[in-house]
C-alpha positions as CSV (number, residue, x, y, z in Angstrom):
1,X,11.0,-0.6,12.8
2,X,10.4,-4.3,12.8
3,X,8.9,-4.2,9.3
4,X,11.8,-2.2,8.0
5,X,14.2,-4.7,9.5
6,X,12.4,-7.6,7.9
7,X,12.4,-5.8,4.6
8,X,16.2,-5.3,4.8
9,X,16.7,-9.0,5.4
10,X,14.2,-10.5,3.0
11,X,13.7,-8.0,0.3
12,X,15.6,-8.7,-3.0
13,X,17.9,-6.1,-4.3
14,X,16.1,-3.4,-6.3
15,X,18.9,-2.5,-8.6
16,X,19.2,-4.4,-11.8
17,X,22.3,-4.4,-13.9
18,X,22.2,-3.4,-17.5
19,X,21.8,-6.2,-20.1
20,X,24.6,-7.6,-22.1
21,X,24.8,-8.7,-25.7
22,X,25.9,-12.2,-26.6
23,X,28.7,-11.5,-29.1
24,X,28.9,-13.8,-32.1
25,X,31.7,-16.2,-32.3
26,X,35.0,-14.6,-33.4
27,X,34.0,-11.1,-32.2
28,X,36.2,-9.3,-29.7
29,X,34.9,-7.5,-26.6
30,X,35.9,-4.8,-24.2
31,X,39.6,-3.9,-24.4
32,X,40.1,-6.5,-27.1
33,X,37.6,-4.8,-29.4
34,X,38.9,-3.0,-32.4
35,X,40.3,0.5,-31.6
36,X,37.9,1.9,-34.3
37,X,34.9,0.3,-32.5
38,X,36.0,1.6,-29.1
39,X,36.4,5.1,-30.5
40,X,33.0,4.9,-32.1
41,X,31.4,3.7,-28.9
42,X,33.0,6.5,-27.0
43,X,31.6,9.1,-29.3
44,X,28.1,7.5,-28.9
45,X,28.6,7.6,-25.1
46,X,29.3,11.3,-25.2
47,X,26.3,12.0,-27.5
48,X,23.9,10.0,-25.5
49,X,25.1,10.9,-22.0
50,X,24.7,7.3,-20.9
51,X,27.0,4.9,-19.2
52,X,28.9,2.6,-21.5
53,X,28.7,-1.0,-20.4
54,X,30.0,-3.2,-23.2
55,X,31.7,-2.8,-26.6
56,X,32.0,-5.6,-29.1
57,X,33.4,-5.6,-32.7
58,X,33.8,-7.9,-35.6
59,X,37.3,-9.1,-36.6
60,X,39.3,-6.2,-37.8
61,X,40.0,-7.7,-41.2
62,X,38.8,-4.9,-43.4
63,X,38.5,-1.1,-43.4
64,X,35.3,-1.1,-41.2
65,X,34.8,-2.9,-37.9
66,X,31.1,-3.7,-37.2
67,X,30.4,-2.3,-33.8
68,X,28.0,-3.1,-31.0
69,X,27.8,-0.9,-27.9
70,X,25.6,-1.4,-24.8
71,X,24.6,1.5,-22.6
72,X,22.7,1.7,-19.3
73,X,19.9,4.2,-19.0
74,X,18.9,4.9,-15.4
75,X,15.2,5.3,-16.1
76,X,13.1,2.1,-16.5
77,X,10.9,1.3,-19.4
78,X,7.3,1.6,-18.2
79,X,4.5,-0.8,-19.1
80,X,2.5,2.0,-20.8
81,X,5.3,2.5,-23.3
82,X,5.4,-1.1,-24.3
83,X,1.6,-1.3,-24.7
84,X,1.7,0.6,-28.0
85,X,4.3,-0.1,-30.7
86,X,4.2,3.5,-32.0
87,X,4.8,4.9,-28.6
88,X,7.6,2.4,-27.9
89,X,9.4,3.2,-31.1
90,X,9.1,6.9,-30.4
91,X,10.6,6.4,-27.0
92,X,13.6,4.6,-28.6
93,X,14.0,7.3,-31.2
94,X,14.1,9.9,-28.5
95,X,16.8,8.1,-26.6
96,X,19.2,7.6,-29.7
97,X,18.3,10.9,-31.5
98,X,21.8,12.4,-30.9
99,X,23.3,9.5,-32.8
100,X,20.9,8.7,-35.6
101,X,19.1,12.1,-35.9
102,X,15.5,13.1,-35.7
103,X,14.3,11.3,-38.9
104,X,11.8,8.4,-38.5
105,X,13.4,4.9,-38.7
106,X,13.5,2.9,-41.9
107,X,12.0,-0.1,-40.0
108,X,10.9,-0.7,-36.4
109,X,8.9,-3.0,-34.2
110,X,8.7,-5.1,-31.1
111,X,10.6,-8.4,-30.8
112,X,10.4,-11.2,-28.3
113,X,13.6,-12.3,-26.7
114,X,14.7,-15.9,-26.1
115,X,13.4,-15.6,-22.6
116,X,10.0,-14.4,-23.6
117,X,10.4,-10.7,-22.9
118,X,9.7,-7.9,-25.3
119,X,12.2,-5.3,-26.6
120,X,11.9,-2.3,-28.9
121,X,14.0,-2.1,-32.1
122,X,14.4,0.4,-34.9
123,X,16.8,0.8,-37.8
124,X,18.1,4.0,-39.4
125,X,20.4,4.6,-42.4
126,X,22.7,7.6,-41.8
127,X,25.8,8.5,-43.9
128,X,26.2,5.1,-45.5
129,X,25.9,3.4,-42.1
130,X,23.0,1.3,-40.9
131,X,22.2,1.6,-37.2
132,X,20.2,-1.2,-35.6
133,X,19.1,0.1,-32.2
134,X,17.3,-1.7,-29.3
135,X,15.7,-0.5,-26.1
136,X,15.3,-3.3,-23.6
137,X,13.7,-3.1,-20.1
138,X,16.1,-4.4,-17.4
139,X,14.5,-3.9,-14.0
140,X,14.6,-0.4,-12.6
141,X,16.8,0.8,-15.5
142,X,16.9,0.2,-19.3
143,X,19.5,-1.1,-21.7
144,X,20.2,0.7,-25.0
145,X,22.0,-1.2,-27.7
146,X,23.4,0.4,-30.9
147,X,24.8,-1.8,-33.6
148,X,26.4,-0.2,-36.7
149,X,27.3,-1.9,-40.0
150,X,27.9,-0.5,-43.5
151,X,24.6,0.1,-45.2
152,X,25.6,-1.8,-48.3
153,X,26.3,-4.9,-46.2
154,X,23.0,-4.7,-44.2
155,X,21.4,-7.6,-46.0
156,X,24.3,-9.8,-45.1
157,X,24.5,-8.7,-41.5
158,X,20.8,-8.3,-40.8
159,X,20.3,-11.9,-39.5
160,X,23.2,-11.5,-37.1
161,X,22.0,-8.2,-35.8
162,X,18.5,-9.5,-35.2
163,X,19.9,-12.5,-33.3
164,X,21.9,-10.3,-31.0
165,X,18.9,-8.1,-30.4
166,X,16.8,-11.0,-29.2
167,X,19.5,-12.7,-27.1
168,X,20.3,-9.8,-24.8
169,X,21.0,-11.1,-21.2
170,X,19.2,-9.5,-18.3
171,X,16.0,-8.4,-20.1
172,X,13.0,-8.2,-17.8
173,X,9.3,-7.3,-18.0
174,X,8.6,-3.5,-18.3
175,X,7.9,-1.5,-15.1
176,X,4.3,-2.1,-14.2
177,X,2.0,0.7,-13.2
178,X,1.6,1.3,-9.5
179,X,-0.5,4.0,-7.8
180,X,0.4,4.8,-4.2
181,X,-2.7,6.9,-3.9
182,X,-5.0,4.1,-5.0
183,X,-3.3,1.6,-2.7
184,X,-3.5,3.9,0.3
185,X,-7.1,4.8,-0.3
186,X,-8.0,1.2,-1.0
187,X,-6.4,0.0,2.3
188,X,-8.4,2.6,4.2
189,X,-11.7,1.6,2.5
190,X,-11.0,-2.1,3.2
191,X,-10.5,-1.5,6.9
192,X,-13.7,0.7,7.0
193,X,-15.7,-2.0,5.2
194,X,-14.3,-4.7,7.5
195,X,-15.2,-2.7,10.6
196,X,-18.8,-2.2,9.5
197,X,-19.1,-5.9,8.6
198,X,-17.8,-7.0,12.0
199,X,-20.0,-4.5,13.8
200,X,-23.1,-5.9,12.0
201,X,-22.0,-9.5,12.8
202,X,-21.4,-8.7,16.5
203,X,-24.9,-7.3,16.9
204,X,-26.2,-10.9,16.7
205,X,-24.3,-11.9,19.8
206,X,-24.8,-9.0,22.2
207,X,-26.5,-9.4,25.5
208,X,-29.2,-6.8,24.7
209,X,-30.9,-6.2,21.4
210,X,-29.3,-3.4,19.3
211,X,-26.5,-2.8,21.8
212,X,-24.1,-1.0,19.5
213,X,-21.7,-0.2,22.3
214,X,-21.0,-3.8,23.1
215,X,-21.0,-4.8,19.4
216,X,-18.6,-2.0,18.5
217,X,-16.2,-2.8,21.3
218,X,-16.1,-6.4,20.4
219,X,-15.7,-5.7,16.6
220,X,-12.9,-3.2,17.2
221,X,-10.9,-5.7,19.3
222,X,-11.3,-8.4,16.5
223,X,-10.3,-5.8,13.9
224,X,-7.1,-5.1,15.8
225,X,-6.2,-8.7,15.5
226,X,-7.0,-8.7,11.8
227,X,-4.8,-5.6,11.3
228,X,-1.8,-7.7,12.3
229,X,-2.8,-10.5,9.8
230,X,-3.6,-7.9,7.1
231,X,-0.2,-6.2,7.5
232,X,1.7,-9.4,7.1
233,X,-0.3,-10.3,4.0
234,X,0.3,-6.8,2.5
235,X,4.1,-7.1,3.2
236,X,4.6,-10.4,1.6
237,X,2.0,-9.7,-1.1
238,X,4.0,-6.7,-2.3
239,X,7.2,-8.6,-2.6
240,X,6.9,-8.9,-6.4
241,X,6.1,-5.3,-6.9
242,X,9.0,-3.6,-5.2
243,X,10.5,-2.1,-8.4
244,X,7.1,-0.6,-9.3
245,X,6.6,0.8,-5.8
246,X,10.1,2.3,-5.9
247,X,9.6,3.8,-9.3
248,X,6.3,5.4,-8.0
249,X,8.2,7.1,-5.2
250,X,7.4,4.7,-2.3
251,X,8.8,1.7,-0.6
252,X,7.4,-1.7,0.3
253,X,8.0,-1.1,4.0
254,X,6.5,2.4,3.9
255,X,3.3,1.1,2.2
256,X,3.0,-1.8,4.6
257,X,3.3,0.6,7.5
258,X,0.5,2.7,6.0
259,X,-1.7,-0.4,5.9
260,X,-1.0,-1.1,9.5
261,X,-1.6,2.5,10.8
262,X,-4.8,2.9,8.8
263,X,-6.1,-0.3,10.3
264,X,-5.3,0.8,13.8
265,X,-6.8,4.2,13.3
266,X,-10.1,2.7,12.0
267,X,-10.2,0.2,14.9
268,X,-9.6,2.9,17.5
269,X,-12.1,5.3,16.0
270,X,-14.7,2.4,15.8
271,X,-14.1,1.7,19.5
272,X,-14.6,5.4,20.5
273,X,-17.6,6.0,18.4
274,X,-19.3,2.8,19.5
275,X,-18.7,3.6,23.2
276,X,-21.0,6.6,22.9
277,X,-24.0,4.4,22.1
278,X,-25.2,3.3,25.6
279,X,-28.9,2.6,24.8
280,X,-30.4,-0.7,23.9
281,X,-33.5,-2.9,24.3
282,X,-33.6,-5.6,27.0
283,X,-34.5,-8.8,25.2
284,X,-36.4,-10.2,28.3
285,X,-37.8,-7.0,29.8
286,X,-40.1,-7.3,32.9
287,X,-43.8,-6.6,32.7
288,X,-43.6,-3.7,35.3
289,X,-40.9,-1.6,36.8
290,X,-38.3,0.7,35.5
291,X,-37.3,-1.7,32.7
292,X,-40.9,-2.5,31.6
293,X,-40.4,-0.5,28.4
294,X,-37.5,-2.7,27.5
295,X,-35.4,0.4,26.8
296,X,-32.4,1.0,29.0
297,X,-29.2,3.0,29.2
298,X,-26.4,3.2,31.6
299,X,-27.7,6.6,32.8
300,X,-31.1,5.1,33.4
301,X,-29.6,2.4,35.6
302,X,-27.7,4.9,37.7
303,X,-30.8,7.1,38.2
304,X,-32.9,4.1,39.0
305,X,-30.4,2.9,41.6
306,X,-30.3,6.4,43.3
307,X,-34.1,6.8,43.3
308,X,-34.7,3.3,44.9
309,X,-32.0,4.0,47.5
310,X,-33.7,7.4,48.5
311,X,-37.1,5.6,48.7
312,X,-35.8,3.0,51.1
313,X,-34.2,5.7,53.3
314,X,-37.6,7.6,53.5
315,X,-39.4,4.4,54.4
316,X,-37.0,3.7,57.2
317,X,-37.3,7.3,58.5
318,X,-41.1,7.1,58.4
319,X,-41.2,3.8,60.3
320,X,-38.9,5.1,63.0
321,X,-41.1,8.3,63.4
322,X,-44.3,6.2,63.7
323,X,-42.7,4.1,66.5
324,X,-41.6,7.3,68.4
325,X,-37.9,6.8,67.8
326,X,-35.5,9.7,67.4
327,X,-35.2,10.9,63.9
328,X,-32.2,13.1,63.1
329,X,-33.1,16.4,61.5
330,X,-31.8,16.9,57.9
331,X,-30.8,20.4,58.9
332,X,-29.1,19.4,62.1
333,X,-25.5,18.8,62.7
334,X,-24.2,15.2,62.8
335,X,-23.2,15.8,66.5
336,X,-26.6,17.4,67.5
337,X,-29.0,15.6,69.9
338,X,-31.9,13.7,68.4
339,X,-35.4,15.2,68.7
340,X,-37.9,13.1,70.7
341,X,-41.2,12.6,69.0
342,X,-44.2,11.6,71.2
343,X,-47.9,11.0,70.9
344,X,-50.1,14.0,71.9
345,X,-53.5,13.3,73.6
346,X,-56.2,15.9,73.3
347,X,-58.9,16.2,76.1
348,X,-62.5,16.1,74.7
349,X,-63.4,19.0,76.9
350,X,-60.8,21.2,75.2
351,X,-62.3,20.6,71.8
352,X,-65.3,22.6,72.9
């Protein structure tokens, strides 16, 4: 609960707004855009099934208004897609297929924006129109840009289109890969390795040689303290990967909680297992006696104590019997009278 509360206060917002195109000087945007451009963008919106974020158009001084439309796609652009140009272009073609058709593009590639991020672009010629399309990663969603000009004017407009494609606001790095399974398994392995290392280190400081019980208990207590430290490190260390964790189906707080619980389970199991080892070697064993072998256990100490107590009781009873004192019978009641034991004298004549 505490980790979740900290996450709500400190964690940045996961949602990332769609990018926006910087319209050239003299172009109109939104409701001021040319009616033809607005109608064209609306048709694209219906064909793509995406949310329309921005419409811009060139001055309506001829029969055709050059149109730029920006759409928001709810799915992010993964790092795997951006690693290969062919895969990236295929992804863009799949997104805009309902507008430009299924034919391969006339030209395509990856471009670097003014902020250093990479976007995917491709160009199609369909029905005397040239479509310059862009797919840009923008956090946990993606931005799709479609720019349309007349095909015969493409050479004149190409520089402007490429400039708009590389100056999109809000472009981020693609969604990095993140494996929840690998992180969870890795956290468990780290705690196990740490427990073993601490156990081995504590064996050097135990009172008796090879006392795994004492070493294990000490190591598990230290490990519990390290669980707190490790949990905080994991929480703040994952701050920059929240989008990837969210895209993988997890959360920063949930993964941090897993790290903490795994550490506590390992420390608890270490303590319980180590407590079952009660044998060791006394480092300065005596030359004789019950500890002469140097090997001891808690059970040995208990049995030795009982045996020595019984021996002392027998010595006392024997001494009292030799002095003629009353010795209570083991079979008698606690309230029964003591039996007098005296010395018997035999006459030499009776021996004959």
